[in-house]
Phi, psi and omega in degrees: 000140184289144182287143174300139179253020173225153180295321179305306184300319178298318175298312185294323177292316182291321180291326176297315184282318186224063183296341185269356185289133172296139187234294182248140181233133174232135183292127183242012180154179179304111179068011182244128176240139175268132186243136171248134178277168180292332175296315180294327178297311180300314179299314180294319183294321180289323175299322175294318178298318180295323177297322175291322173301317180297322183285351178096011179288124182259163182303136178093347178285152187268144176226120184269153178229137171226128181167174175274176184287106183220156179298323181301320183300308181286328169306313178297317178299314179299324176298317177302314180296316177303328177280005182057025167264181192244111179288141176233095178288136178238131180298141182290342185275352182291145178290172177297319179297318179290323177299312182303321182298314181295314180301317177291317179293328176277345180072035187296130171282322186227149174229133177243136178217165187254012174210159182293318188292322180290321176296316180296318176302314184297317183292317174306313180298314179300316178295320178297332180268002184068029186251130181259133179260144180280329183192156173238146182236139175261118178267146173053229185299342181295338186301325186282344187225029183292143174301161184296133181096342179277138184275125166298143181310316179302319180292324173301314182295322187287320184294339178272004183313312182289350184255010188302320182298316181299315177303315181295321177294319181296318182303317182284340182273000181297140185240155181307331185264011174281145175294137182244332178210144173236099181253133180263131179298155186284351170070064173301330177218139174066193179290143176287150179253143176276113185267120178268119183243137180263161177304319182293326182293314182290319177299323181298319178291316180299321179298317182287326179299331178306321177292340176274312189273315188311306179301326181285324184286318180067231182276352184285156180268148177295119179219118184231160167256123179271110186217336174285157181305130179286354170282358176256143191293329181297311179288330171305315181293319182292319188264317191256347182242298181302329175296336174293326181278333187249011185047047189267183178229148187234125176252129185270135179231098187293335181238132183304321181297344177273350189305314183304318179288327187279325185301317180289338176290313184280317184054066185294156174265343175221129186226123174256127176233135164292155182310325180294326178295310176302315180300322180293314177302313181301316182298312183296315180292314179306321182291323180293313178299321178291338185274346183289133184231177180055211187301324182296316179292322179296322180292321181291322175299313182299316180300312182295313179302319180298311178289327177297318181296324177292324177295318180303316181297315178299319179298327179276005178083011180265160179295144177222076186289158179281089185283167175296324178295313180297317182300320180290318178300320181292316183290323185275331191226295192299316180298323178293321175297316181295319179295322175302315174290342184083021180250015183290339182257004184295127173255349182216109174255128192238136168243139176202186179076340179195160179295144178244148185284147180303318184295331175288322178297319180290324179301312183284331170301327174287349173263005187076024185229069184292130184265132176255129181269135172250139184237132176183195184204164177306323187290349178240026177056040169091332191231134168248316187203160171206153177285134182284141178302146179079356183227068182297137180222071179301136187098346179235161172246023169083180178285167178296155172310132183314329179275358185230182181216145176244138174228162179250124175295159174308332180266007177091001176289143177280121178247141180229140179224127177183174188284354179268002182285160182293157173285336175148186181270136178299125173058032181213071181301329182290316175292332175291323179287333172287327182286312190247119184270173187298342175273358180085011178276133171274131177270103192290339188083356180260153177256148179186187180213160176254128177286165179309323185270009176090003175289138181266138174245124180263122187257346180161181180253129183304316186279350177264358176303127172268131179246109185286168178302336175276004176085010177274131177274128178234133178262121180303332183295347178270341183252319187301315178306324178290330177283315177302329182290349179293137178300130179095341184272133181252319179219157177216136173237113179281133175232164178145013179294121179075006179258169186283345180202172182263149177221178186217146165256132182238158169235158178261150182273124183296339183267317184273332183299323187294322178293319178297317180298322177302317178297329180269009179073033182237028182299144179089354180281143174286169178296327180290328180288314187295328183301335188252007184279119181304325182295318177294317178297323179290324177298312181292323174304314181291327178291322178298314183288333182268325188244347185253293186305322178295341180269005184234156173300159182300322182285352179266351187294152182265118185272323179216167180205163173226153179245123184278153185283358180205162176285146173289146188217162171297316184297326179286346181090000183273340179239149169289167178301340174261019174067031171273150181289129168268093191292323178301311177303311184294315178306316179292312181295323180247031179308320182292316179297318182294315177304323183295331179292347180237015185278327180287131174295338176250094187298319182068179177283173179307340181295334180294138180278127177290156179292140186267000000 
C-alpha cells in the first residue's frame, strides 16, 4: 500500500490503525506523566481544526504559534494543518517588534501562545507592525491567565463542534503540494526569511529517514524527548513528523534546564542534541571521570580506552567486534555512565544544526554512544545528508539523503537537489532566485567536499569565512571545535577578519572549569574571576600551543586570545535559539576586547595574556 504523502493523511491513518498507542506525554507531577493516545491526539486536533473553521480561517491562511514544548502546542499545530491552514512557529526569544514583523510578513490571522506575557507581546508587536489579527488563542497554562479576548484552547474546540464534518473534509483534501509549514530562519544576520515547506517535501524526508532510523531502532519503539525549540525545523521533524511514521511517542520538556532530570525518567531510544548540548554532557561526564582516582579511576580509563579503540576501528571502516573486553567495560563502567545520564536505551544518537567537534564525537564513541551527524537546513526540510547507523564517519556528515543529490560548485559551495527542498521564501522572489538555481539546486551557503565514497565534509560557511590581512581564507568551523575541545573551555569565537593574524574569544565551562581551577591552585574562584587569572590563561595558552596550533596550517593558528567573564547565551543575544553564534552581535558587543588583541605591535604567541 502506498504511503500517505501528507502529514494529515499520516495522522489519520495512524490513529485509525492504532488509536490505543501512547503518543504524547506531559509531566503532571513528580514521576507522573499524563498520556494521550494517538486516537486522542487525532480527536483533539480535529476539534481544534473545527474551531479554526468556525473562526473563519480558510485553507492556506497563516496561523502563528509561540510557546515552549508542550502537547497543546503540537496539538494546535496539527489542528491548523488538518484545517489546511499554515502553521507559523515563532521563537519565544523574539522581541515584540521582531514578533510583529513575522506576524505581518506571514499574514497571520490568528496567534496562539502559552503565556499571557507572550500573547501580550504578540499583540503589541502586531499593533506596532500595523497588522490586524482575527483572534488570539491561549495554550496550556495561559488559559488560566489569558488576556481579555483570548480564547482558551478548550473553548476554541467547543465552539467548533458544529464544524467537525467540515474539518474532516478539509483534512482529507490536503494534497502533497499544499504548504505544510512556514518556518522563519533564526536570523544569524538580518531579517529572518520565511521558508515555505510543502507536505510532500516533509513526507519525502520522513520516508527516507525510515531507512536511517529503523535499522538502529530494531524492535525498540521510537521514543524522544522534545526540548529544542519547536520553531526550528530539526525539532519539528523529531516531534511533529517522524513520530507519525514510526508510531512513536513524545515526552515534552518545556525548559532546557530540566533536560538532565527528564532524561533518566524517559530513557529515550532516539536523542537529538545540538553540539552545545553534547558539549555540556561531555563536560559533566568528563569532569566526573577525571575526578575518579585509584582503582576506580584506572578502571574507568581502561573502559573508555577499550571502547574508544573499537570506535576508532569502526570509524576507519575496519571490523570492531563485540569482544569480551568491550562487554566487561560496558558492564562495569560505560553502561552505568549512560544509565546515569538517562541515555542507556538510546539506539540512535544524533547531532545537527551546527558542526560538532571531532573530540566530542570521539568522547562519546568511548562511552559506547556513537553520535551520527545530520546535515541540512530549513530550506531542505532539515536534511541534506546523514551518517548511516553502524558506520560512524567522524569528520563527515555522511552521504546525501537517498531521494536527493549533492554536488560541489566550482567555488566549493555545497549544492543540493531533491524533492524535500523548499518552494521558496515567502514574498521574496529575489532571495528565492539566489537560493534555487535554474537546475533546481539549493545553494546552501556552506563550503565542502565529497569523499570518494560520497560522504560529505562541510568545511565552513561562505559568509563566515575570515580573510586575514595576508589574504588567507580561514573557516572558523575548522578551528573553533579544536578550542572547545580544550578542558575547561565552553565556547570559542575565532576573530581576525582583515587583521594580521587570528585570535579567539573563549568562555569557561561552569562544570569543567572548577576542577581545573583547583588543580591550578585557584579553587573557589567564580568563572568571572577565573577568566582574569594569569595562571589559568597561561595554562590555556600552553594547551593551545600544544593541542590546537600543531593541527593547523600556519595561517590558521591562534596567536592570541581573551577569556570572557561569562558564557555566551541566547538570553544575552549572542546565540540563536538553537545555540549558533551570532557573530555580528559578538563582534559588536566585544569590540573593545577584540581590538585589544591587536593593539600590541608584538603579538607574540598565544601564551601572551590578552588585555581584559
